[in-house]
C-alpha positions as CSV (number, residue, x, y, z in Angstrom):
1,X,0.0,0.0,0.0
2,X,1.3,3.5,-0.8
3,X,1.8,5.8,2.1
4,X,0.3,9.3,2.0
5,X,3.8,10.7,1.3
6,X,4.4,8.3,-1.6
7,X,1.0,9.0,-3.1
8,X,1.6,12.8,-2.7
9,X,4.7,12.5,-4.9
10,X,3.2,10.1,-7.5
11,X,-0.2,11.7,-8.0
12,X,0.9,14.9,-9.8
13,X,3.2,12.8,-12.1
14,X,0.4,10.4,-13.0
15,X,-2.1,13.2,-13.6
16,X,0.4,15.0,-15.9
17,X,0.7,12.1,-18.2
18,X,-2.8,10.7,-18.2
19,X,-4.9,11.3,-21.3
20,X,-7.3,14.2,-20.6
21,X,-10.3,12.5,-22.2
22,X,-10.2,9.5,-19.8
23,X,-12.4,9.5,-16.8
24,X,-10.3,9.1,-13.7
25,X,-10.9,5.8,-12.0
26,X,-12.4,6.1,-8.5
27,X,-9.6,3.9,-7.0
28,X,-6.5,5.2,-8.8
29,X,-4.4,5.1,-5.7
30,X,-5.4,1.5,-5.0
31,X,-4.8,0.5,-8.7
32,X,-1.3,2.0,-8.7
33,X,-0.5,0.4,-5.4
34,X,-1.5,-3.0,-6.7
35,X,0.6,-2.6,-9.8
36,X,3.7,-1.6,-7.8
37,X,3.1,-4.5,-5.4
38,X,3.0,-7.0,-8.2
39,X,6.2,-5.7,-9.7
């Protein structure tokens, strides 16, 4: 699970590169945490 500090650093980077037309998922933090946990 991402800490608040880790998420605070990642969130602006993720939002900067996400396609603008995509609807943001409700659980973006949880999704990113799961991806990082798997790899």
